[in-house]
Structures are given as structure tokens and as C-alpha cells.
Backbone bond lengths (Angstrom), bond angles and torsions (degrees), N, CA, C in turn:
res aa  C-N    CA-C-N  psi(-1)  N-CA   C-N-CA  omega(-1)  CA-C   N-CA-C  phi
1 M - - - 1.415 - - 1.473 110.17 -
2 Q 1.346 120.08 119.65 1.430 122.84 174.11 1.494 111.39 -129.12
3 I 1.424 115.09 138.63 1.396 119.85 178.02 1.492 110.79 -128.50
4 T 1.331 120.94 138.54 1.466 120.56 177.81 1.592 108.89 -104.99
5 F 1.267 113.25 133.51 1.482 118.81 -176.19 1.535 105.67 -123.06
6 G 1.333 115.78 154.28 1.429 120.99 175.44 1.520 113.62 -70.08
7 W 1.334 118.38 166.50 1.478 122.00 179.07 1.476 109.16 -76.47
8 P 1.375 118.40 138.38 1.436 117.86 179.51 1.500 114.35 -70.75
9 S 1.334 119.05 154.82 1.415 127.23 179.92 1.531 109.96 -58.51
10 K 1.341 119.62 148.36 1.431 125.38 177.45 1.556 111.30 -63.55
11 H 1.350 113.76 -21.11 1.460 119.13 -179.79 1.604 109.72 -71.17
12 L 1.290 115.39 -16.53 1.474 115.35 -176.12 1.595 111.18 -92.42
13 S 1.238 117.01 -1.76 1.460 122.76 173.42 1.444 112.60 -63.49
14 P 1.371 120.09 137.18 1.528 119.58 177.32 1.481 110.84 -67.30
15 N 1.305 119.77 -11.77 1.413 122.47 -179.11 1.577 113.54 -93.37
16 A 1.385 111.06 -8.61 1.521 116.20 -178.66 1.449 108.71 -71.86
17 R 1.342 113.29 141.08 1.519 118.89 177.88 1.524 106.33 -112.63
18 V 1.400 108.99 83.15 1.517 116.76 178.20 1.512 111.85 -126.17
19 H 1.209 121.41 159.04 1.366 125.53 -179.34 1.555 109.43 -59.99
20 W 1.281 118.92 150.90 1.455 121.20 -173.73 1.569 111.01 -65.72
21 A 1.367 117.83 -31.37 1.401 121.72 -178.13 1.575 111.03 -73.31
22 V 1.359 118.28 -31.22 1.381 122.25 173.51 1.557 111.99 -67.48
23 R 1.333 114.91 -46.41 1.448 120.66 178.41 1.539 110.02 -61.69
24 S 1.357 116.14 -42.00 1.449 119.35 179.48 1.524 113.70 -61.17
25 K 1.386 117.47 -43.65 1.327 125.95 176.73 1.514 114.12 -56.01
26 K 1.318 112.97 -53.93 1.479 124.60 177.56 1.518 109.78 -55.96
27 A 1.302 117.09 -43.84 1.478 121.29 -172.06 1.605 102.54 -70.61
28 K 1.276 121.36 -45.14 1.467 123.50 -179.12 1.579 108.79 -59.62
29 E 1.301 114.78 -47.08 1.480 117.87 178.98 1.566 112.17 -58.18
30 Y 1.392 115.45 -50.34 1.441 119.68 -179.55 1.605 111.41 -62.50
31 R 1.282 113.20 -41.31 1.574 113.48 179.66 1.543 107.39 -62.27
32 E 1.256 117.81 -44.44 1.447 120.01 -179.53 1.596 113.88 -60.18
33 A 1.403 112.73 -42.78 1.417 119.33 174.35 1.534 114.40 -55.06
34 C 1.397 108.90 -49.57 1.434 118.81 -174.38 1.579 108.14 -66.86
35 Y 1.327 117.39 -39.35 1.497 121.18 174.38 1.429 114.30 -53.70
36 I 1.403 115.57 -45.63 1.422 121.48 -177.20 1.496 107.77 -68.31
37 T 1.284 117.52 -44.66 1.477 120.98 179.74 1.538 112.66 -59.59
38 A 1.311 116.62 -42.52 1.418 122.17 178.33 1.548 113.60 -68.98
39 L 1.256 114.94 -34.01 1.486 119.81 178.14 1.562 109.83 -70.79
40 A 1.309 113.81 -40.04 1.505 118.27 -179.57 1.590 110.57 -65.09
41 A 1.342 115.13 -25.49 1.457 118.57 179.63 1.471 113.50 -77.07
42 K 1.328 115.93 -13.44 1.528 125.29 172.83 1.522 110.94 54.79
43 Q 1.414 117.01 41.88 1.441 119.79 175.98 1.503 112.18 -84.95
44 V 1.293 117.23 152.54 1.470 120.48 -179.88 1.517 103.81 -131.65
45 V 1.334 116.37 140.99 1.458 127.82 170.16 1.530 102.83 -106.99
46 D 1.264 119.57 106.57 1.409 126.83 -179.04 1.549 112.90 -108.58
47 W 1.256 118.03 27.22 1.483 120.25 -178.36 1.500 109.07 -136.96
48 D 1.338 113.01 154.72 1.457 119.19 177.18 1.584 106.74 -89.54
49 G 1.304 117.91 164.14 1.414 121.18 175.90 1.586 110.81 93.88
50 D 1.274 112.43 -162.60 1.446 120.76 -174.53 1.463 112.48 -65.15
51 I 1.367 111.71 146.27 1.457 124.26 171.26 1.442 109.01 -117.09
52 H 1.286 119.47 114.58 1.500 122.33 -177.79 1.513 106.00 -92.87
53 L 1.401 111.00 129.24 1.430 123.77 172.03 1.503 113.54 -107.92
54 W 1.310 116.57 113.10 1.446 124.82 179.67 1.489 105.51 -94.44
55 I 1.365 114.53 102.70 1.496 116.77 -169.24 1.516 109.41 -106.28
56 D 1.310 115.27 123.44 1.458 121.99 178.40 1.540 106.00 -110.03
57 Y 1.321 113.02 114.55 1.452 122.26 178.78 1.532 110.03 -92.52
58 Y 1.344 114.90 122.60 1.511 122.24 176.75 1.440 102.75 -110.07
59 P 1.356 126.14 101.55 1.467 122.32 -175.54 1.534 108.38 -72.42
60 P 1.285 119.11 154.59 1.431 124.32 -179.54 1.491 118.26 -69.19
61 D 1.422 113.84 -15.76 1.460 117.50 176.62 1.601 106.71 -150.95
62 K 1.305 111.35 -176.99 1.547 115.03 -176.60 1.546 115.79 -85.20
63 R 1.358 116.11 4.57 1.529 117.89 -179.45 1.530 106.63 -63.60
64 A 1.372 112.05 147.59 1.523 119.13 179.96 1.587 104.85 -70.03
65 R 1.279 114.82 143.34 1.486 123.47 179.06 1.487 109.54 -134.56
66 D 1.349 111.96 148.23 1.481 120.50 179.25 1.571 109.40 -91.25
67 Q 1.243 115.13 122.85 1.532 119.49 -176.14 1.514 112.35 -58.89
68 D 1.344 114.95 -35.80 1.548 114.27 176.51 1.487 112.09 -64.76
69 N 1.378 118.94 -37.34 1.462 121.71 175.51 1.443 113.35 -62.20
70 M 1.368 117.18 -39.88 1.416 123.13 -177.40 1.644 109.44 -64.51
71 I 1.301 113.38 -41.20 1.482 119.78 177.79 1.582 106.78 -62.08
72 S 1.336 116.14 -52.06 1.449 118.88 179.56 1.466 116.52 -56.65
73 S 1.404 109.74 -36.55 1.525 113.58 177.54 1.425 116.75 -68.75
74 S 1.382 112.44 -17.64 1.558 121.25 -177.53 1.508 113.98 -90.93
75 K 1.330 118.04 3.69 1.409 116.34 -176.19 1.523 114.10 -58.13
76 A 1.286 118.03 -42.00 1.463 119.50 171.75 1.465 116.69 -55.99
77 L 1.340 116.47 -37.77 1.461 123.06 176.42 1.512 110.45 -63.45
78 F 1.370 116.81 -45.43 1.517 119.92 175.93 1.484 112.13 -60.24
79 D 1.297 118.35 -41.27 1.459 124.74 178.88 1.489 110.03 -61.64
80 G 1.349 116.05 -53.33 1.458 118.67 176.76 1.493 114.63 -57.66
81 L 1.308 117.10 -42.37 1.490 121.09 178.99 1.580 108.39 -63.65
82 A 1.286 117.12 -45.18 1.514 117.43 178.24 1.493 110.97 -60.71
83 D 1.310 119.02 -40.12 1.428 122.03 -179.52 1.565 110.62 -62.94
84 A 1.397 116.37 -45.26 1.452 122.23 178.33 1.643 113.17 -60.85
85 L 1.383 109.22 -40.12 1.476 114.39 -175.41 1.616 112.29 -84.09
86 K 1.390 110.23 -9.70 1.493 115.47 -178.92 1.483 112.28 63.44
87 V 1.374 115.73 45.63 1.527 122.78 174.98 1.454 108.64 -134.03
88 N 1.338 113.50 165.02 1.409 124.26 176.01 1.599 108.24 -82.55
89 D 1.267 116.61 126.07 1.455 115.93 -177.51 1.517 114.15 -68.87
90 K 1.334 119.97 1.32 1.452 119.87 176.28 1.480 109.41 -74.04
91 R 1.396 116.17 -15.88 1.429 117.89 175.02 1.446 117.74 -80.45
92 F 1.385 116.80 -7.13 1.487 119.28 178.50 1.436 112.55 -69.76
93 R 1.343 119.58 137.68 1.426 126.28 167.64 1.448 106.16 -120.66
94 L 1.366 114.49 116.20 1.461 122.93 -170.93 1.515 110.12 -89.41
95 H 1.367 114.10 136.83 1.468 122.51 172.34 1.464 107.79 -130.07
96 P 1.374 118.78 82.12 1.410 121.87 -177.38 1.577 114.66 -78.21
97 Y 1.315 114.90 149.84 1.413 120.45 175.45 1.498 108.03 -149.65
98 V 1.395 116.62 125.75 1.427 123.38 -179.95 1.553 110.55 -91.08
99 R 1.293 117.37 117.88 1.479 122.83 -176.92 1.494 109.70 -83.14
100 E 1.330 116.74 150.34 1.496 123.24 174.30 1.510 111.59 -70.16
101 E 1.364 115.44 -31.57 1.525 118.93 -173.55 1.440 111.75 -74.14
102 V 1.344 115.40 147.59 1.410 120.83 179.41 1.625 105.43 -88.84
103 G 1.267 117.15 142.92 1.367 124.12 179.35 1.549 121.64 -163.97
104 G 1.342 113.37 -23.81 1.489 118.19 178.66 1.530 111.12 68.15
105 M 1.322 117.69 35.87 1.483 116.80 177.31 1.538 110.85 -148.53
106 I 1.282 111.07 170.17 1.504 121.64 177.63 1.477 110.88 -126.43
107 K 1.266 118.41 118.19 1.464 123.83 176.39 1.497 111.32 -105.70
108 I 1.335 110.56 126.47 1.465 116.00 -179.07 1.495 109.90 -119.85
109 T 1.274 113.40 130.95 1.580 120.87 172.33 1.519 106.88 -104.83
110 I 1.233 113.27 130.89 1.477 116.30 179.12 1.555 109.62 -106.62
111 T 1.311 115.87 129.31 1.448 120.60 177.10 1.524 108.83 -135.46
112 R 1.429 111.79 164.66 1.407 121.14 176.25 1.491 112.73 -75.66
113 G 1.244 118.39 -29.21 1.480 120.26 179.92 1.517 109.24 -154.85
114 P 1.307 121.03 -174.57 1.443 125.47 177.05 1.452 110.83 -59.41
115 V 1.424 118.20 137.88 1.396 120.55 -179.23 1.491 112.30 -88.78
């Protein structure tokens, strides 16, 4: 199962210095967009236990980025994905990888266990 999501807003970065209301609005918008994208993919998690997310980050440009910040910026994505899959996101086991290619997207492959 693979789903491609758009890149999160710069306002969702933990390093962004924005008003809490702006961050909250952007997080809500991104969560909703990711929920709709995940629903459209029609993926089903029909097992108990861990859900492994193999996350390929394709940054929008060549600037150096911190992997921890990318994961933090993706919280709304994980929440929207959990909503669409009807699971608790505490089951997610993250396996992030930052790609060299530019793309401005995040590709997530969902598996039952390590591949």
C-alpha cells in the first residue's frame, strides 16, 4: 500500500516562528487534505498490532533539512492518515528516509511489519 501526500506548510515546522492560531489553522488544513488523500487511496488496515510506515521525504528544493523536523512537520499528516484508516496512531512505527530527489511530496508505504 503506497500513498503520496503533498509537502506540509512551512508554518508546521517546529522552527517556524508563527502565531499559534496560524499554526493551528495550517495543521487543520493539512490534516484534512491528508485525510481526503488517504480516503481516496482506499487502503485498509485489517490487522492488529504495529503498522509500519515507510516514509520517503522528497523535499521541494535542494536546501538541507533536518529529518527530525520533517517528522514533526508531518504530525498532521499522521493524524489524517490515522483518521482515514480508522486506527490509533500510536500503532504507527515510523521508518523515515530523506530522498535526494526534489519533488515536494511525501510517499508512505504501509506494511504489517518490516520489509
